[in-house]
Structures are given as C-alpha cells and as structure tokens.
C-alpha positions as CSV (number, residue, x, y, z in Angstrom):
1,L,-8.5,6.3,-32.7
2,R,-11.5,8.4,-33.3
3,G,-10.9,8.3,-37.1
4,A,-10.6,4.5,-37.0
5,I,-13.8,4.1,-35.0
6,E,-15.6,6.5,-37.3
7,A,-14.4,4.5,-40.3
8,G,-16.1,1.4,-38.9
9,G,-13.2,0.1,-36.8
10,E,-13.9,-1.9,-33.7
11,V,-13.9,0.0,-30.4
12,P,-10.9,-1.4,-28.4
13,R,-11.3,-2.7,-24.9
14,C,-8.0,-1.1,-23.9
15,V,-5.9,1.7,-25.3
16,L,-2.3,2.2,-24.2
17,V,-0.7,5.6,-24.1
18,H,3.0,5.7,-23.3
19,L,4.0,8.8,-21.3
20,S,7.5,9.9,-22.5
21,D,10.4,9.5,-20.0
22,G,10.9,13.0,-18.8
23,D,14.2,12.5,-17.0
24,A,14.9,16.1,-16.3
25,S,18.2,15.8,-14.4
26,D,20.0,17.7,-17.2
27,K,17.2,20.3,-17.7
28,Q,16.2,21.5,-14.3
29,D,15.3,25.0,-15.5
30,A,12.6,23.5,-17.8
31,L,11.2,21.3,-15.1
32,P,8.2,23.3,-13.9
33,E,7.1,24.1,-17.4
34,G,7.5,20.4,-18.5
35,V,5.5,19.1,-15.5
36,H,2.8,21.7,-16.2
37,A,2.6,20.8,-19.9
38,S,2.5,17.1,-19.1
39,V,-0.3,17.4,-16.6
40,I,-2.4,19.8,-18.9
41,G,-1.9,17.4,-21.9
42,V,-3.0,14.4,-20.0
43,L,-5.9,16.3,-18.5
44,E,-7.1,17.1,-22.0
45,L,-6.7,13.5,-23.0
46,L,-8.8,12.3,-20.0
47,R,-11.5,14.9,-20.8
48,Q,-11.7,13.7,-24.5
49,W,-11.7,10.1,-23.4
50,L,-14.6,10.6,-21.0
51,S,-16.6,12.7,-23.5
52,D,-16.6,10.0,-26.1
53,E,-19.5,7.7,-25.3
54,R,-18.2,5.0,-27.7
55,L,-15.3,4.5,-25.3
56,A,-17.5,4.1,-22.2
57,Q,-16.6,0.4,-21.9
58,S,-12.9,0.9,-22.8
59,R,-10.0,1.5,-20.5
60,L,-7.3,4.0,-21.0
61,V,-3.9,2.7,-19.8
62,L,-1.2,5.3,-19.2
63,A,2.3,3.8,-19.1
64,S,5.2,5.6,-17.6
65,S,8.8,4.7,-16.7
66,G,10.2,6.1,-13.5
67,A,7.1,7.8,-12.1
68,V,7.0,5.7,-8.9
69,S,9.4,3.8,-6.8
70,T,8.7,0.4,-5.4
71,H,11.5,-0.2,-3.0
72,T,14.1,1.8,-1.0
73,G,16.8,3.3,-3.2
74,E,14.9,3.1,-6.5
75,G,14.0,6.7,-6.7
76,V,11.7,8.6,-9.1
77,R,13.2,9.7,-12.4
78,D,10.3,11.2,-14.2
79,L,8.7,14.1,-12.2
80,S,6.3,14.9,-15.0
81,A,4.9,11.4,-15.0
82,C,4.8,11.5,-11.2
83,A,2.5,14.5,-11.4
84,V,0.4,12.8,-14.0
85,W,0.0,9.9,-11.7
86,G,-1.5,12.2,-9.1
87,L,-3.9,13.7,-11.6
88,V,-5.0,10.2,-12.9
89,R,-5.5,8.9,-9.4
90,S,-8.0,11.7,-8.8
91,A,-9.7,10.8,-12.1
92,Q,-9.7,7.1,-11.1
93,S,-11.7,8.0,-7.9
94,E,-14.3,9.8,-10.0
95,H,-14.4,7.2,-12.8
96,P,-13.6,3.8,-11.4
97,G,-12.4,1.2,-14.0
98,R,-11.8,3.7,-16.8
99,F,-8.1,4.5,-16.3
100,V,-5.1,2.4,-15.4
101,L,-1.7,3.6,-14.4
102,V,1.3,1.3,-15.1
103,D,5.0,2.2,-14.4
104,V,7.4,0.0,-16.3
105,D,11.1,-0.3,-15.4
106,G,12.1,-0.4,-19.0
107,E,13.3,-4.0,-19.1
108,E,12.1,-6.1,-22.0
109,V,10.6,-8.8,-19.7
110,S,8.5,-6.1,-18.1
111,W,7.1,-4.8,-21.4
112,R,6.3,-8.3,-22.3
113,A,4.5,-8.8,-19.0
114,L,2.4,-5.7,-19.6
115,S,-0.3,-7.4,-21.7
116,A,-0.8,-10.1,-19.1
117,T,-1.4,-7.5,-16.4
118,L,-4.0,-5.4,-18.3
119,P,-6.9,-7.8,-17.8
120,S,-6.5,-7.4,-14.0
121,A,-8.8,-4.9,-12.1
122,E,-5.8,-3.2,-10.6
123,P,-5.9,0.6,-11.2
124,Q,-2.2,1.1,-10.5
125,L,0.7,-1.2,-11.2
126,A,4.4,-1.2,-11.3
127,L,6.3,-3.7,-13.4
128,R,9.7,-4.6,-12.2
129,A,11.8,-7.3,-13.8
130,G,8.6,-8.7,-15.3
131,V,6.8,-8.9,-11.9
132,A,3.6,-6.9,-11.4
133,L,3.5,-4.9,-8.1
134,A,0.4,-3.2,-6.7
135,P,0.2,-0.7,-3.9
136,R,-1.3,-2.0,-0.7
137,L,-2.0,-0.5,2.7
138,V,-1.3,-2.8,5.7
139,R,-2.9,-2.7,9.1
140,A,-0.5,-1.4,11.7
141,A,-0.7,-2.5,15.4
142,V,0.4,0.0,18.0
143,P,1.9,-1.8,20.9
144,A,1.5,-0.5,24.5
145,A,4.6,1.3,25.5
146,P,3.8,3.0,28.9
147,D,7.5,3.6,29.7
148,S,8.2,5.4,26.5
149,P,7.1,9.0,25.7
150,R,7.1,8.1,21.9
151,M,4.8,5.6,20.3
152,S,6.1,3.3,17.6
153,S,4.0,1.2,15.2
154,S,4.8,-2.2,14.0
155,V,3.4,-4.0,10.9
156,E,2.4,-7.6,11.0
157,G,5.5,-9.6,10.3
158,G,7.8,-7.5,12.6
159,A,8.6,-4.4,10.5
160,T,8.8,-1.2,12.6
161,F,7.9,2.3,11.5
162,D,10.2,5.1,12.3
163,P,8.5,7.1,15.1
164,S,9.7,10.4,13.5
165,G,8.4,9.4,10.1
166,T,5.0,9.7,8.6
167,V,2.2,7.2,8.9
168,L,-1.1,7.3,7.0
169,I,-4.1,6.6,9.2
170,T,-7.4,5.9,7.4
171,G,-10.9,5.7,8.7
172,G,-10.1,8.0,11.6
173,T,-12.8,10.6,10.9
174,G,-15.9,8.5,10.5
175,A,-17.4,5.6,8.5
C-alpha cells in the first residue's frame, strides 16, 4: 500500500485486511503462542497505520471468521482473532472512525454483503447469512420483587436475565 501511494497511486478510503482463520482445535499446544503472535502482528499494523498521515482519512477494516458469536450455540472458533478484536476495540476508543471490525460467517452471500456494510459508521459488525448485525446494549428494567431474596432483570419485550448470570451496568459511577 505504501509503495503504491508513493508511486502516485490514490489513497484508498478503505483498506481490508483479512485475519486468517486460526481454528486451533487441532493445535491446542500452539494456542498461546498463536494468539500472542496475532495480537502483536495486528498491534504493529495499527501503529503503522496511525503513523502514516496519508491514511488519516482512510479506514482500516479487519475481517475475521469465527471471532465472535451472534447467537446462542454459535460459539467462537478463532481465539486469536477474538483477542485481536479486544485489542482493536481499545484502539477504536482512542481513534474513533479509523478502524472497523467485521466477522464474516464464511458464506458467499456474507462476503458479497461486506462491501455494502463498509460505508456504515458501525465500528463492529458480524455478517451472518448476508445480514449485518451490530452489537447493542438494551435498557433493562428491574421489577420490584419484595417477596424474593434475589433480583431478576427483564428486558423490554419480555426476555429475562438469569439471576445467577452476569449483567453489564453502565453509567453507575458518574456522568
């Protein structure tokens, strides 16, 4: 990319980097080293990207397959890419609009849908069967339950959280 730009090529608005599918189910012994190498490699890529002023108006899109799950039972296949997602989420908070994370299920229709999703302002997307999914937090209501020693939370629409599970509470420590 640098060579093409230095040779007079146009600076792209968007650059896609595909993170390899690191399904490590058959190589568990190499898992920690593989995760470490992936994170260090992407960290170096992010540093280079940010240091090149010519790319200040360009977005770097990191595409993975199997780094996130979107529904119960889907599971995460690529632990290296999962760790990279955590790193890039931190970079996104420091440099809004510069990086995009996309997890593609591998279906042809999802890869075709990728170009339609890139103009969106979404920093993180999952493409499943050609449909773009974005993470969202929902407001939870805590019903009064004076006769119960445990509190349970329900989401608008009737879904109930498991009282022994984990709930993310935001805005609880100040503005």
